[in-house]
C-alpha positions in Angstrom: -2.2 -39.2 -90.9 -3.4 -40.4 -87.5 -4.0 -37.1 -85.7 -7.1 -38.2 -83.9 -5.7 -37.3 -80.5 -5.0 -33.6 -81.6 -8.5 -33.5 -83.2 -10.3 -34.8 -80.0 -8.4 -32.6 -77.7 -9.0 -29.4 -79.8 -12.7 -29.9 -80.1 -13.0 -30.8 -76.5 -11.0 -27.7 -75.4 -13.1 -25.6 -77.7 -16.5 -27.0 -76.4 -15.4 -26.4 -72.8 -14.9 -22.6 -73.6 -18.4 -21.9 -74.8 -21.0 -21.5 -72.0 -24.8 -22.4 -72.7 -25.5 -18.6 -72.3 -23.0 -17.6 -74.9 -24.7 -20.2 -77.4 -28.2 -18.9 -76.5 -29.3 -22.0 -74.6 -30.6 -22.4 -71.1 -28.0 -23.5 -68.6 -30.3 -25.9 -66.7 -29.4 -27.6 -63.6 -26.9 -30.3 -62.7 -24.4 -29.7 -65.5 -21.4 -32.0 -65.1 -19.3 -30.6 -68.0 -17.5 -27.2 -68.5 -19.1 -25.5 -71.4 -21.5 -27.2 -73.9 -22.5 -30.8 -73.8 -21.9 -32.8 -77.0 -25.6 -33.0 -77.6 -25.8 -29.1 -77.6 -23.0 -28.8 -80.1 -24.7 -31.4 -82.2 -28.0 -29.5 -82.2 -26.3 -26.1 -83.0 -24.3 -27.8 -85.8 -27.5 -29.6 -87.2 -25.8 -33.0 -87.0 -26.8 -36.1 -85.0 -25.4 -36.6 -81.4 -23.7 -39.8 -82.7 -22.0 -38.0 -85.7 -20.6 -35.1 -83.6 -19.4 -37.7 -80.9 -17.6 -39.5 -83.7 -15.8 -36.3 -84.8 -15.0 -35.5 -81.2 -13.3 -38.9 -81.0 -11.0 -37.8 -83.6 -12.6 -39.4 -86.7 -12.4 -36.3 -88.9 -11.2 -37.8 -92.2 -13.6 -37.3 -95.1 -15.8 -34.8 -93.1 -17.3 -32.2 -95.5 -16.4 -28.5 -95.5 -20.1 -27.8 -94.8 -20.1 -29.9 -91.6 -16.8 -28.5 -90.5 -18.3 -24.9 -91.0 -21.3 -25.9 -89.0 -19.2 -27.3 -86.1 -16.9 -24.2 -86.2 -20.1 -21.9 -85.9 -21.4 -24.0 -83.1 -18.2 -23.8 -81.2 -17.9 -20.1 -82.0 -14.4 -20.6 -83.4 -12.5 -17.4 -84.4 -10.7 -17.3 -87.9 -7.6 -18.8 -86.8 -9.3 -21.7 -84.8 -11.5 -22.4 -87.8 -8.5 -22.5 -90.1 -6.8 -24.9 -87.6 -9.8 -27.3 -87.6 -9.7 -27.4 -91.4 -5.9 -27.9 -91.3 -6.5 -31.0 -88.9 -9.1 -32.3 -91.4 -6.8 -32.0 -94.4 -4.1 -33.6 -92.4 -6.4 -36.5 -91.5 -7.2 -36.8 -95.2 -3.6 -36.8 -96.2 -4.0 -33.6 -98.3 -1.0 -31.1 -98.2 -2.1 -27.8 -96.8 -0.9 -26.0 -99.8 -2.9 -28.4 -102.1 0.4 -29.2 -103.9 2.9 -31.8 -103.2 5.4 -30.8 -100.3 8.6 -29.6 -101.7 11.9 -29.6 -100.0 14.1 -26.6 -101.1 17.6 -27.7 -102.2 19.2 -25.3 -99.6 18.2 -23.2 -96.8 16.6 -19.8 -97.7 19.1 -18.3 -95.1 21.8 -18.7 -97.8 19.7 -16.8 -100.5 21.6 -13.5 -100.9 18.5 -11.6 -102.1 16.7 -12.3 -98.8 19.6 -10.6 -96.9 19.7 -7.7 -99.3 16.0 -7.2 -98.7 16.5 -7.3 -95.0 19.4 -5.0 -95.1 17.4 -2.4 -96.9 15.3 -2.1 -93.8 17.2 0.3 -91.6 14.8 1.9 -89.3 13.2 -1.2 -87.9 13.9 -4.6 -86.5 13.5 -7.2 -89.4 13.9 -10.9 -89.0 12.8 -14.1 -90.8 11.7 -17.1 -89.0 10.6 -20.5 -90.0 7.6 -22.7 -88.8 9.6 -24.1 -86.0 10.5 -20.7 -84.8 14.1 -20.7 -85.8 15.3 -17.1 -86.6 17.3 -17.6 -89.9 18.1 -14.2 -90.9 18.4 -10.7 -89.4 18.9 -7.1 -90.6 21.5 -5.2 -88.7 19.1 -3.6 -86.2 17.4 -7.1 -85.8 20.8 -8.8 -84.9 21.4 -6.0 -82.2 17.8 -6.2 -80.9 17.9 -9.9 -80.5 21.5 -10.1 -79.1 20.1 -11.6 -75.7 18.7 -14.4 -77.7 21.6 -15.0 -80.2 24.3 -14.9 -77.5 27.7 -16.0 -78.9 26.4 -17.7 -81.9 26.6 -21.4 -82.6 23.2 -23.0 -82.6 20.5 -21.4 -84.8 18.6 -19.0 -82.5 15.1 -20.2 -81.7 12.4 -17.9 -80.4 10.7 -20.8 -78.4 13.7 -22.2 -76.8 14.8 -18.7 -75.7 11.1 -18.0 -74.3 10.9 -21.2 -72.2 14.6 -22.4 -71.5 16.6 -19.1 -71.2 16.1 -17.2 -67.9 17.2 -14.0 -69.8 13.8 -14.1 -71.6 12.0 -13.1 -68.5 14.1 -9.8 -68.4 13.9 -9.2 -72.2 10.0 -9.8 -72.2 8.3 -7.8 -69.4 5.0 -9.5 -70.4 6.6 -12.9 -70.2 3.4 -14.9 -69.6 1.7 -13.2 -72.5 4.5 -13.8 -74.7 4.7 -17.5 -73.6 1.0 -18.0 -74.5 1.4 -16.4 -77.8 4.4 -18.4 -78.7 2.8 -21.8 -78.0 -0.4 -20.8 -79.7 1.5 -19.8 -83.0 3.4 -23.2 -82.8 0.0 -25.1 -82.5 -1.1 -23.3 -85.5 2.0 -24.1 -87.4 1.8 -27.9 -86.4 -1.7 -28.0 -87.7 -0.7 -26.6 -91.0 2.2 -28.9 -91.4 1.9 -31.9 -89.1 4.6 -33.6 -91.1 7.2 -31.0 -89.9 9.7 -33.3 -88.0 11.8 -30.4 -86.7 8.7 -28.8 -85.1 7.7 -32.2 -83.6 11.2 -32.5 -82.1 11.1 -29.0 -80.7 7.6 -29.6 -79.1 9.0 -32.8 -77.5 12.1 -31.2 -76.2 10.2 -28.3 -74.8 7.6 -30.5 -73.3 10.3 -32.5 -71.5 12.2 -29.4 -70.2 9.5 -26.8 -69.4 6.4 -27.5 -67.3 4.9 -24.1 -68.4 5.4 -25.0 -72.1 3.8 -28.5 -71.5 0.8 -26.9 -69.8 0.3 -24.4 -72.6 0.7 -26.9 -75.3 -2.0 -29.1 -73.6 -4.4 -26.1 -73.8 -4.7 -26.3 -77.6 -5.0 -22.7 -78.1 -4.1 -21.4 -81.7 -3.3 -17.9 -83.0 -1.6 -16.1 -85.7 1.0 -13.4 -85.0 -0.4 -10.9 -87.5 0.1 -7.5 -86.1 0.0 -5.7 -82.7 2.1 -4.0 -80.0 4.7 -5.6 -77.6 7.0 -4.4 -74.8 10.6 -5.3 -74.4 13.5 -4.5 -72.1 16.9 -4.4 -74.0 20.0 -4.7 -72.0 21.5 -1.8 -74.0 18.7 0.8 -74.5 16.2 -0.2 -72.0 12.4 -0.2 -72.3 10.8 -0.3 -75.8 7.3 -0.4 -77.0 7.1 -1.6 -80.6 4.6 -2.4 -83.2 4.9 -5.5 -85.2 3.7 -6.7 -88.6 4.1 -10.2 -89.8 4.4 -11.1 -93.6 4.5 -14.4 -95.4 7.6 -15.1 -97.4 6.0 -16.5 -100.4 9.1 -17.9 -101.8 9.5 -20.1 -98.8 6.2 -21.6 -97.5 6.2 -21.6 -93.7 8.6 -18.7 -93.4 7.5 -15.3 -92.2 9.1 -11.9 -92.1 8.5 -10.1 -88.8 9.1 -6.4 -88.6 9.1 -4.3 -85.4 8.9 -0.5 -85.6 8.5 2.4 -83.2 5.9 5.1 -83.4 7.8 8.2 -84.8 8.9 10.7 -82.3 8.3 8.5 -79.4 11.0 7.5 -76.8 11.1 4.0 -78.3 12.0 5.4 -81.6 14.8 7.4 -80.0 16.0 4.2 -78.2 15.8 2.2 -81.5 18.2 4.9 -83.2 20.4 4.6 -80.2 20.6 0.9 -80.5 21.4 1.2 -84.2 24.2 3.5 -83.4 25.5 1.1 -80.8 25.3 -1.8 -83.2 27.2 0.0 -85.8 30.1 0.4 -83.4 30.4 -3.3 -82.5 32.6 -5.8 -84.3 30.3 -8.6 -85.6 31.7 -12.0 -86.5 29.8 -14.1 -89.1 27.3 -16.2 -87.3 27.7 -14.3 -83.9 26.3 -11.4 -82.2 28.0 -8.7 -80.1 27.6 -9.1 -76.4 25.2 -6.4 -75.1 26.6 -3.6 -72.9 25.3 -0.3 -71.7 25.2 2.2 -74.6 27.0 5.5 -73.9 24.4 8.4 -73.2 
């Protein structure tokens, strides 16, 4: 696969982030580049300047794991960035990320009853399943109520990235909108590195790059991250402010799909508001494929 532009831009963007002081090198005078020079990265990675320059031009096919590790150390990549570099190298070599031939499921995992049974068993937290291109393909009952602003009246498969960048409602739903936007794009970048043949993800990136200046700028930054775990703030139109902890789990039966679970600290105001949201959701008629329209819950 010809992913030389992605390799070039990623390595250059990472080099620009490391200062000579961070690398234990003298800054010197008359520096004309942000971050390290190519020659400094080559020295730190113990390769020739010519060889590293070749890598930074995008010629990464056939590079050994030892050299990739050395470059990752020289550029002070974190675990997610290092994994992304290796993903780019595997893609250049034409090797599936999983090490196995890519398989196409006969039908969408969203139609698998056992997946929905597992989600429905989770009653005290928000639980959803998303795929690599950020489509949310399955919800538990609380998840459907929680993401009602994104689902709207149903129809098109709800997509976290489209909601983030194309729906003004997202700025109300996410109080920390800029942080969420950066996270969303960085997760998509990592997904694209893991599966560069994902046409649906490529199409989504093209759509958002055309329609959102913010997305286009963030995509060009080449930042990568995994979702993992943490805490986020939301403002739900029914119950108001929520501070929720999140955990992300791989759905091993469906490579590229993840289970995302949001929970509230027991006894906290957010836990009480989640219970209120669950009670509100239980009162609403829900049509297949649609979500109830949010309205203020009774106090």
